[in-house]
C-alpha positions in Angstrom: -0.1 0.2 -0.1 2.8 2.2 0.3 3.2 5.0 2.8 -0.8 6.2 3.4 -1.4 9.2 5.4 -4.6 8.8 7.1 -5.1 12.6 8.4 -8.1 14.6 7.8 -6.3 16.9 6.0 -5.1 14.4 3.2 -8.9 13.3 3.2 -9.9 16.8 1.9 -7.3 16.4 -0.4 -8.4 13.1 -2.0 -12.2 14.3 -1.8 -11.6 17.9 -2.8 -14.8 17.9 -5.4 -17.2 16.1 -2.6 -15.6 18.5 -0.1 -15.8 21.7 -1.8 -19.7 20.8 -2.9 -20.2 20.4 0.8 -18.9 23.6 2.6 -19.8 25.8 -0.4 -23.3 24.2 -0.7 -23.0 24.3 -4.4 -23.2 21.3 -6.9 -22.3 23.1 -10.2 -18.8 23.4 -9.2 -15.4 22.4 -10.8 -12.3 22.0 -8.7 -9.6 23.3 -10.9 -6.7 22.7 -8.9 -5.2 22.1 -5.4 -3.0 24.8 -4.3 -0.4 25.2 -2.4 -1.3 26.4 1.2 2.3 27.0 2.5 2.9 31.0 2.4 6.7 32.4 2.5 5.4 36.0 3.8 5.0 34.4 7.2 5.6 30.7 8.2 1.9 29.6 7.8 0.1 26.5 6.5 -3.5 26.2 5.7 -5.6 22.7 5.7 -7.0 22.9 2.3 -6.7 25.4 -0.2 -8.9 24.7 -3.7 -9.4 26.8 -6.6 -12.9 26.3 -7.6 -14.9 27.7 -10.3 -18.7 28.1 -9.9 -21.7 30.7 -11.3 -20.2 33.3 -8.9 -16.6 33.0 -11.0 -13.2 31.5 -10.1 -11.9 31.9 -6.4 -10.2 29.9 -3.6 -11.8 27.9 -1.1 -9.9 27.9 1.9 -11.0 25.4 4.8 -9.4 25.0 8.1 -9.9 22.0 10.3 -9.7 22.8 14.4 -10.2 19.9 16.4 -10.5 21.7 20.0 -11.2 25.5 20.4 -8.8 27.7 19.7 -9.7 31.7 20.5 -6.6 33.1 18.1 -8.4 31.2 15.0 -10.2 34.1 13.7 -6.8 35.5 13.9 -4.9 32.6 12.2 -7.8 32.2 9.1 -7.6 36.0 8.4 -4.0 35.8 7.8 -4.5 32.8 6.2 -6.9 34.4 3.6 -4.8 37.5 3.0 -1.8 35.6 2.1 -3.7 33.5 -0.1 -5.3 36.4 -1.9 -2.2 37.9 -2.2 -0.2 35.1 -3.3 -2.6 33.8 -5.9 -4.8 37.2 -6.7 -8.0 35.6 -6.5 -11.0 36.0 -3.8 -11.2 33.5 -1.1 -13.9 31.9 0.9 -13.2 31.0 4.2 -14.3 27.9 5.8 -13.3 27.0 9.5 -14.5 23.4 10.4 -14.6 22.6 14.7 -14.8 19.2 15.7 -15.6 19.5 19.4 -17.6 22.0 21.1 -15.6 25.0 23.2 -15.9 25.4 27.1 -18.9 26.3 28.5 -17.6 29.9 29.1 -16.6 30.1 25.1 -18.3 30.5 22.4 -17.5 30.2 18.4 -17.5 33.4 16.5 -17.4 33.6 12.5 -15.8 36.8 12.2 -12.4 38.5 12.6 -13.0 42.3 13.5 -10.4 45.1 14.7 -10.5 48.5 15.2 -7.4 51.1 15.3 -7.1 54.5 14.9 -10.0 54.9 13.0 -9.1 51.8 10.6 -10.9 48.4 10.8 -9.8 45.0 9.8 -12.4 42.5 8.9 -12.9 38.9 7.8 -16.1 37.0 7.9 -15.9 33.4 7.3 -18.2 30.3 7.7 -18.0 28.3 10.9 -19.3 24.6 10.6 -19.7 22.9 14.0 -19.9 19.1 13.6 -21.6 18.5 17.2 -24.4 20.6 15.4 -24.7 18.5 12.4 -27.5 15.8 11.9 -25.8 12.3 11.6 -28.9 11.0 9.5 -28.7 14.0 7.3 -25.3 13.7 6.5 -25.4 10.2 5.5 -28.1 11.1 3.4 -26.2 13.4 1.4 -23.9 10.5 0.6 -20.4 12.7 0.6 -17.5 10.2 1.2 -15.5 13.3 2.6 -17.9 13.4 5.4 -18.2 9.6 6.8 -15.5 9.8 9.0 -16.6 12.6 10.9 -20.5 11.2 11.7 -19.6 9.7 15.3 -19.0 13.7 16.5 -22.5 14.6 14.9 -26.0 14.7 16.8 -26.8 11.0 16.6 -23.7 9.7 15.4 -22.9 7.7 18.6 -25.2 5.0 17.7 -23.8 1.5 16.8 -26.2 1.5 13.8 -25.2 4.4 12.6 -21.2 3.7 12.9 -22.2 0.3 11.1 -23.8 2.5 8.2 -21.0 4.8 7.7 -18.6 2.1 7.6 -20.7 -0.5 5.0 -20.5 3.1 2.6 -17.3 3.8 3.6 -15.9 0.2 2.1 -17.4 1.0 -1.4 -14.5 3.8 -2.1 -11.2 3.3 -3.2 -9.6 4.6 0.1 -11.5 2.9 2.2 -8.8 1.6 4.8 -7.9 5.1 5.1 -11.1 6.2 5.8 -12.0 3.6 8.1 -9.4 4.3 10.2 -10.1 7.7 11.0 -13.7 6.5 11.5 -12.1 4.4 14.4 -10.7 7.1 15.5 -13.3 9.6 16.1 -15.9 6.6 16.6 -13.8 6.2 19.5 -15.1 9.6 21.3 -18.6 8.1 21.4 -18.5 4.1 21.8 -16.5 1.5 23.7 -13.3 0.5 22.3 -14.6 -3.2 21.9 -17.5 -2.3 20.1 -15.8 -0.2 17.8 -12.9 -3.7 17.1 -16.2 -5.7 16.3 -17.7 -3.1 14.0 -14.6 -1.8 12.0 -11.3 -3.3 10.9 -8.0 -1.6 12.3 -5.5 -2.1 9.9 -2.2 -1.9 11.7 0.3 -1.2 8.6 -2.3 2.1 7.9 -2.0 3.0 11.7 1.5 2.8 11.8 2.3 4.5 8.8 0.2 7.5 9.6 0.6 10.4 12.0 -3.3 11.0 12.6 -3.2 8.7 15.9 -0.3 10.3 17.0 -1.9 13.9 16.3 -5.1 12.9 17.9 -3.4 11.4 21.1 -1.7 15.0 21.8 -4.9 16.4 21.2 -6.3 14.2 24.5 -3.7 15.5 26.2 -4.1 19.2 25.4 -7.7 18.6 26.3 -6.7 18.0 29.9 -4.5 20.3 29.7 -7.1 22.8 28.8 -8.8 21.8 31.7 -6.2 23.2 34.0 -5.5 20.2 36.2 -2.8 17.7 35.9 -5.4 14.8 36.6 -7.4 16.0 33.3 -4.2 15.5 31.2 -3.3 12.2 33.0 -7.1 11.0 32.4 -6.9 12.3 29.1 -3.7 9.9 28.1 -4.9 7.1 30.1 -8.3 6.9 27.5 -6.0 7.1 24.7 -3.9 4.5 25.8 -6.8 2.2 26.6 -8.4 2.7 23.3 -4.8 1.8 21.7 -4.4 -1.7 23.6 -8.0 -2.6 23.0 -7.9 -2.0 19.5 -4.6 -3.6 18.6 -4.4 -6.1 21.1 -8.2 -6.9 21.8 -7.1 -6.1 26.1 -9.9 -6.1 28.5 -10.4 -2.4 29.6 -8.8 -2.0 32.8 -6.3 -5.1 32.6 -3.4 -2.9 33.1 -5.0 -0.4 35.3 -3.3 -1.6 38.4 0.1 -1.2 37.5 -0.8 2.2 35.4 -1.5 3.7 38.6 1.8 3.7 39.4 2.7 5.7 36.7 3.3 9.2 36.2 1.9 11.7 33.5 5.6 11.2 31.2 5.5 7.6 31.7 1.6 7.1 30.3 2.6 9.4 27.3 5.7 7.2 26.8 3.6 4.0 26.7 1.1 5.9 24.2 3.9 5.8 21.5 5.1 2.6 22.4 1.5 1.0 22.2 1.3 2.2 18.5 4.8 0.9 17.5 5.3 -2.4 19.0 4.1 -5.8 17.2 3.0 -8.1 20.1 1.2 -7.6 23.3 3.8 -9.3 24.6 6.5 -6.4 23.5 4.2 -3.8 25.3 3.8 -5.8 28.6 7.7 -5.9 28.5 8.0 -2.0 27.7 5.7 -1.5 30.9 7.6 -3.8 33.0 10.9 -1.6 32.2 9.0 1.6 33.0 8.1 0.3 36.5 11.6 -0.6 37.1 13.0 2.5 36.1 10.5 4.1 38.5 11.4 1.9 41.2 15.2 2.4 40.9 15.6 5.6 42.2 14.0 4.5 45.7 15.9 1.4 45.5 19.2 3.5 44.7 18.4 5.5 47.9 17.9 2.4 50.0 21.1 1.1 49.2 22.8 4.3 49.6 21.2 4.8 53.2 22.3 1.1 54.2 26.0 2.0 52.6 26.3 5.0 55.1 24.8 3.2 57.8 27.8 0.7 57.2 30.5 3.4 57.0 29.7 4.9 60.3 
């Protein structure tokens, strides 16, 4: 299969036409080119930048994917749009797709606006909130670019919905990639054991792609935003549980007694180990090594104390 990138950004590239039709809500469009979203003026890279032609004429469709709330997003997409407009000399239609709801004390804005000394800077953008979309309606669109995101939508947390997504995905040439992404997002709403029953988990695809590692970091970041060390630990532990269940069919709490002894750094390390080892035995050895390293300083301290006593 070769190197495969399962990231949502890559999927937008694969299904550029389908994605553009959805975010622009237009059927009579033509994607003429996928353009580079990398700009030399400032180090900024956008997620998807398509040149499209429709009844509105030729323009750029810029899409930014955002997993967690980011209050700097309006400023970022304003910069992206300005740089794209300058580089390609075309109008830009901007869309931000938010995967997860913001904190309760925050709201999603759909424009950037600043006034300073009588001057104004303004940029509107479309904000698509996945959790507000109806899973059944999205399935009815029969748009393959949307299927991996269905678990994050209203009504998308049902087993029968996930099965319908998987069945439809398996009709696509890029089925393995799409199904692996679907498995990751389904992990937010279903038990890992049930996901394993519904979906295939092709480890060659998973190991060759950055999507799983990226999402582990998102889980850690979510805990960090909660502002509690325990929050970060819980998020990391959740990711580790999912990896072990999907890869090795491990019971959900099998290692919890040993995990209780580990700090956050050790759990983050084991997340990486869980993604790369080939067998459960290899993971168990790595876990044993981590535990022994944590115990070693105490042992050395005891040995030193004993040695001091003997010297006296």
